[in-house]
Every structure is written in structure tokens, then in C-alpha cells.
C-alpha positions as CSV (number, residue, x, y, z in Angstrom):
1,M,-18.7,-3.4,12.5
2,P,-19.0,0.0,10.8
3,D,-17.5,0.8,7.5
4,P,-14.0,2.2,7.6
5,Y,-13.7,6.0,7.3
6,V,-10.7,6.9,4.8
7,R,-9.1,10.3,4.8
8,I,-5.8,11.9,3.9
9,A,-3.1,11.5,6.5
10,T,-1.9,14.4,8.6
11,P,1.5,14.8,10.3
12,D,-0.2,13.9,13.6
13,D,-0.6,10.3,12.2
14,D,3.1,9.7,12.1
15,E,3.4,7.7,15.4
16,A,0.3,5.6,14.8
17,L,1.5,4.8,11.3
18,G,4.8,3.9,12.4
19,R,3.4,1.4,15.1
20,L,1.0,-0.1,12.6
21,D,3.7,-0.5,10.0
22,R,6.0,-2.3,12.6
23,A,3.2,-4.4,13.9
24,V,2.2,-5.8,10.5
25,W,5.7,-6.3,9.1
26,S,6.2,-9.7,7.5
27,T,8.1,-11.3,4.7
28,L,4.7,-12.0,3.2
29,H,4.9,-8.3,1.9
30,G,8.1,-6.7,3.1
31,V,11.4,-7.0,1.4
32,A,13.4,-4.7,3.7
33,P,14.7,-6.0,7.0
34,R,12.4,-5.8,10.1
35,P,12.5,-2.4,11.6
36,E,14.7,-2.1,14.7
37,P,14.9,0.7,17.3
38,P,15.5,3.5,17.2
39,Y,12.7,3.8,14.8
40,A,12.8,6.4,12.0
41,P,9.8,8.7,11.5
42,F,7.1,7.1,9.3
43,F,6.9,10.3,7.1
44,S,9.9,11.6,5.2
45,E,10.8,14.0,2.5
46,R,9.9,11.4,-0.1
47,S,7.0,10.0,1.7
48,V,4.8,12.9,3.0
49,P,1.4,12.8,4.8
50,G,-0.4,14.0,1.7
51,N,0.8,10.8,-0.2
52,H,-1.1,8.6,2.3
53,L,-4.8,7.7,2.8
54,V,-5.6,6.2,6.3
55,A,-8.6,4.1,7.3
56,E,-10.1,4.4,10.7
57,L,-12.6,2.2,12.5
58,G,-14.2,4.2,15.2
59,S,-11.3,6.4,16.4
60,R,-8.6,3.9,15.8
61,L,-6.2,4.2,12.8
62,V,-6.2,0.6,11.3
63,G,-4.7,1.0,7.8
64,Y,-3.1,3.0,5.2
65,V,-2.3,3.2,1.5
66,R,0.7,5.1,0.0
67,L,0.1,6.6,-3.5
68,G,2.9,8.1,-5.5
69,L,4.4,8.7,-8.9
70,P,6.3,5.7,-10.3
71,T,9.0,8.0,-11.8
72,S,9.7,11.7,-12.1
73,L,9.4,11.6,-15.8
74,A,6.8,13.9,-17.5
75,S,6.1,11.1,-19.8
76,N,5.0,9.0,-16.9
77,A,2.9,11.6,-15.0
78,H,-0.4,10.0,-16.0
79,V,0.4,7.0,-13.8
80,R,0.1,6.6,-10.0
81,Q,1.5,3.8,-8.1
82,I,0.4,2.1,-4.8
83,Q,3.7,2.1,-2.9
84,G,2.4,0.5,0.3
85,L,-0.8,-0.9,1.8
86,A,-1.1,-2.1,5.3
87,V,-4.1,-3.2,7.5
88,A,-4.0,-3.9,11.2
89,E,-4.4,-7.7,11.8
90,D,-7.5,-7.4,13.9
91,A,-9.1,-5.1,11.3
92,R,-8.6,-7.6,8.4
93,G,-11.6,-9.1,6.8
94,H,-13.7,-6.0,7.6
95,G,-13.4,-4.2,4.2
96,V,-10.4,-2.0,5.2
97,G,-8.1,-2.9,2.5
98,R,-10.9,-2.7,-0.2
99,A,-11.9,0.7,1.1
100,L,-8.3,1.9,0.9
101,L,-7.9,0.5,-2.6
102,R,-11.1,2.3,-3.8
103,A,-10.1,5.5,-2.1
104,A,-6.6,5.3,-3.8
105,Q,-8.3,4.8,-7.2
106,E,-10.6,7.9,-6.6
107,E,-7.6,10.0,-5.5
108,A,-5.6,8.8,-8.5
109,R,-8.5,9.9,-10.8
110,R,-8.7,13.2,-9.0
111,Q,-5.1,13.8,-9.7
112,G,-5.7,13.2,-13.4
113,A,-4.2,9.6,-13.5
114,R,-5.3,7.2,-16.3
115,R,-3.6,4.2,-14.7
116,L,-2.8,2.8,-11.4
117,T,0.0,0.2,-10.7
118,L,1.5,-1.7,-7.9
119,R,4.0,-4.4,-7.0
120,V,3.1,-7.4,-4.8
121,L,5.1,-10.4,-3.8
122,G,4.2,-13.6,-5.6
123,H,3.5,-15.6,-2.5
124,N,1.1,-13.0,-1.0
125,A,-2.1,-14.8,-2.1
126,P,-4.5,-12.7,0.0
127,A,-3.2,-9.4,-1.3
128,R,-3.2,-10.7,-5.0
129,A,-6.8,-11.8,-4.6
130,L,-7.8,-8.5,-3.2
131,Y,-6.1,-6.7,-6.0
132,E,-7.6,-8.9,-8.7
133,S,-11.1,-8.4,-7.2
134,E,-10.7,-4.6,-7.7
135,G,-9.8,-4.9,-11.4
136,F,-6.0,-5.2,-11.2
137,V,-4.3,-7.6,-13.5
138,V,-0.9,-9.1,-13.7
139,E,1.2,-7.2,-16.2
140,G,4.6,-8.7,-15.5
141,V,6.5,-11.0,-13.3
142,L,10.1,-10.6,-12.2
143,P,10.9,-14.3,-11.3
144,E,12.9,-14.9,-8.0
145,E,13.5,-11.3,-7.6
146,F,13.8,-11.5,-3.7
147,L,15.3,-13.9,-1.3
148,L,13.1,-14.0,1.8
149,D,13.4,-16.6,4.6
150,G,15.6,-18.7,2.5
151,K,13.2,-18.9,-0.4
152,Y,13.3,-17.0,-3.8
153,V,10.0,-15.0,-4.3
154,D,8.6,-13.4,-7.5
155,D,7.9,-9.7,-7.8
156,V,4.5,-9.4,-9.4
157,L,3.7,-6.1,-11.4
158,M,-0.1,-5.4,-11.5
159,G,-2.0,-2.6,-13.0
160,R,-5.5,-1.3,-14.1
161,G,-6.9,1.5,-16.1
162,L,-8.8,4.3,-14.3
């Protein structure tokens, strides 16, 4: 299988990204309720195309990462945060997530960031392993922060220098 091609999202990606997001929704990584019709647009005023990198295999969009500012404070402007990462189920294990993480690190550096952070649910072992393999370390844990499927789940804060 070819390497994924990663690019900045465009407004034309809205529908495909919305479908992908709904297809991969799971309490393994999602804390909001499952999306129900009618579906809202994927992009919004707070989540614009330019904040997303998308991965394609062939001509098919198979993943995205959302990169943003953790706060609006000038004192925090040197940090970027991964605010979402999704990979189509049939594209997992083909380097898509890793390619998106590396592209997010490059984009954060390009924007002048010194740190990159993220939050991941404690029970999401595959995502945590991927993040750790890319240099992220656990910087904090919010114990039992979410109640998902009748179980309390930790919110794990991870970060890395750039």
C-alpha cells in the first residue's frame, strides 16, 4: 500500500470528513454523544479547514488531525494542541495515524510552536502507544473524568517538546 499523502484540508473536504468522523465514532475516543441526523457541518467558525491536516490513500480521504491553540492567551501562544485525530478503520495499520502526527508536528513547528499537547482517554491503548512512539509523554491524569458506557475513564494529558 502506498504511503499516505497529507495535506491541509479545504472546504470541499467537509462532507467526507463528516462521514469519516461518524464512521469511526466510538467511546474508545469520543466523549460526546454519537452524532445523530441531521448532521451538522464538520467545519465551523471555531474549527476551520486550515486547522485540519487530512490524509489520503490513493484518492480517498482516510484520516485527519485537528491542530489548534489550547487557549486564546498570548502567554500560551507557543503551544499547539491536537484536538482530534481520526483514521478510517480499513486504513489503520498502514501508517496513516503516524503520518498525520508527524505532519502535525511539522505544522506546529512551522507556526512557531515549542510544544505540542493532546488529551487521550486512558482506555485507548492503541492511541496512547502511537503517541508514545512519537515522543509524547504523560504529563498528567484526570482520574475518572468521564463516564462512558457505564465505566469511569481517565483523561490523560500528554505532550512533547518540538
